[in-house]
C-alpha positions, 0 to 999 in steps of 0.5 A: 424530906428538903424544902421547898416547893413542890409545882403542880399544874392542872390543865382545864378546858376553862382555865389553867391552875397552877400551885405551889405546895410547901414539902415540908407542911404539905400545905398549899403556899400559893395558887393561881389560875388562868384566863380569869374568865373561862377560855375559848373553845373553838366550835367551827361546827356543831358537836365540834369543840378545839382549843390551841395547845399553845393558849394552855402554855401561855396560861400556865406561864401566867399562873406559875408567873403569879405564885412565884411573885407572891411567894418569893420563890425563884427556880431553885425552890421548886423540887419537882413538877406534877401535871394534871389535865383534861382527859381525851383530848387529842394533841398531834405534833410533827417531828419537830414537836410542832402542833398540826392542828388545834386540839380536839377535847374531851366535849367534842363529839365528832368521833362518835361515829367511829368509836361506835363503827369500831366497836360493832365491826370488833365487836363488844367482847374484843373491845370489852374485855382488852380496852375495858371500854367501847372505843366510844368517843375517846382519843383514838377514835378523835384520831381516826376522824383525822385520818379520814378527814385530813390525810395530808395532816394525818400523814405529817403526825409525828406523835400522838399526845393528851394535853398532860403530855403536850405541856410535859413536851414544852416544859422538857422537850421530850415526848413521852406517856403514861399507862394511865393516859393510853388507857384514857384513849383507848390506846392499852390493852389490859389483857395483853399489857401493852399498846392495843395493837388490835385497834391500831390496826384497826384504825390504820394507826401505826405504833411508832405514833404512840409516845414512850411510856413512863411510869406515872410516878418517876422522872418522867422528864426535866425541865430543859434550859430553853423552858428553864429560861422561859418560865424562870425555873431550874434546868434540870427540875423533874417532872415525875407525875402525870395523870388525867383530871378525874384520875387525879382528882382521886389521888388528891383526896388520897383515894388508892385502894379498892373500895375507896370511892371520889366523888365530885358534883359540880354542872355534872356529878362524878363518882370514881371508884376503885377496883382492885381487879381488872373488870368490865361492865358488859353495858359499857355503863362505866367508863374503867381507866388505868389508876394512878398507882396501876402497873403490871403487877399491881391492878388498880382500876378507877371505875368512873360513873357520871351523871350529867345532870347534877349541879346543872338542875340544882341551879336550874331549880334555884334560878327558876324556882327558889330564885328569892333566898339563897343555896344555903336557905333553898337546901333548908327549905327541902330539909322541912320535907320529909325522906322521899319527897312526900311521893314526888321524883325527879329523874335529873337527866335533862343534860344530854345522853347519859352513860349509866343509862346506855347513852340514853337521852331521856329529858328530866321529868317529875313524877307524882305532883300533887298541886293540892299537897306539893310546894317548892320544898318538895321539888327542892328535895326531890331534885337533890334526892334524884340527883343522889339516886343518880348517883347510887344507880351508878354505884350499883354497876360498880358493886356489879363489876366486884367493888364495895363501897365503904368511903367516899371522899370528896371535896366540901364543894359545890353540892357537898355543901348541901346537908341534905345532899350528903346525909341521902348519899350516905343514907342511900349508900350506906357509906361514910363522907369525908370531905377535905380541903384540896384542889387538883394542882396542889395533888399534881404538885403532891404526886410530884412529890412521890414521884421523885421520892420526896414523899415515900408513899401516899401516906406521906404525902397527904398526912396534911390532907385537911379534913373538914367534915365526916358524915355517917349514915343514919342506921334509924333512917336507913329503910326510909332512904332505901324505899325512896331510892326503891321508888325512884328506881322502879320509875326509872325502869319502867320509862327505860322500857318503853 
């Protein structure tokens, strides 16, 4: 290995973060994000969500300038660049690389009818066996909306890109993408192992609009002279890794192999597991994409289960029921109640339609509350148990697809700060939970180190990953946890059947 730094960008919808990782130690030397307050999202109509890609570039420059200043680094010190980005966004450019319209980002829902129509007319078997998902509200469906509603603009599109591809283009002047990126946009055919011609033909897209494909770990392109002068980088610095934020979060937690799980539990919660065989859920309750280490010869799929009502429920409980105490005290309060919350059940589905429930929007509900027996401690515990149970409900879908769940990796943040939450998740799932100190931008930097050969593999790249805590499932309480989960699931299934 040679010094000094690897640079990682994490392009989110709220901010862009940049990190410099010291090559020798593997430790993050500096990081910064811009803007310091949440970036604006344009919504001209209900359900729309757009951002100007130029804003991502401007914020990336500001974050880079700050970390270069903090470390005293110069362009020669940066040996490779990696990019993580918000998934499913659509960026359209003309032949000169000029952006034709604001990006339609991940949380924009205008394209739902286009994806649903494709799924119904092409057939579930065709879509699921080739795409592993319904076309849904992903990038291809967003492009279909542009084609129908902005035909003149559509006719000027030279290439379509994801947000990370746009940042790579600004760094290098080249337009390319990855198989993992194409799969998240529903542009990749897993059966044919090529861009999904049947879906392109259905929507009336030209395959020439798809960017050139480069491996996830490779020298994908190099910093151009113009970008080097604009950013203070060295011309020719390789951009050698890019991935969407959820696959990249898994990479950041060193999750590469079948049976390993990466989880986050912020406002919404994600369980992202690696599957070793190409498979899909017939009910399309989970998203399935090519993982960062997927290749033509190695099947590594990322199976993504999402619960929208995670930290947002916990925050609601704190704001409306336990506002007089801290989150830590609230966790302690919930732990005074036995497993199963003395019969109180909370279904945490109050933050929109849930994919794991086949896109039903059933709202959050409380069951079994007895005014003479129960108090706010029972509600606190039932809420955290309900969140865990929703995670486990999604993991059951993964198990049905052939995934063994042995270990859950997570950052020590958000709901994973709660001992009650951690112990319940380990107890119900039977998996060991390992908590780490990491973030997406630092993970992207290490991915770049793998892509340009500075690190020989993920073992070397993440040898310095700091493990903060290990939570083993308590076998003596296993039956209590499973009984509580069974009661919760019985109530959920009863409501789903109404």
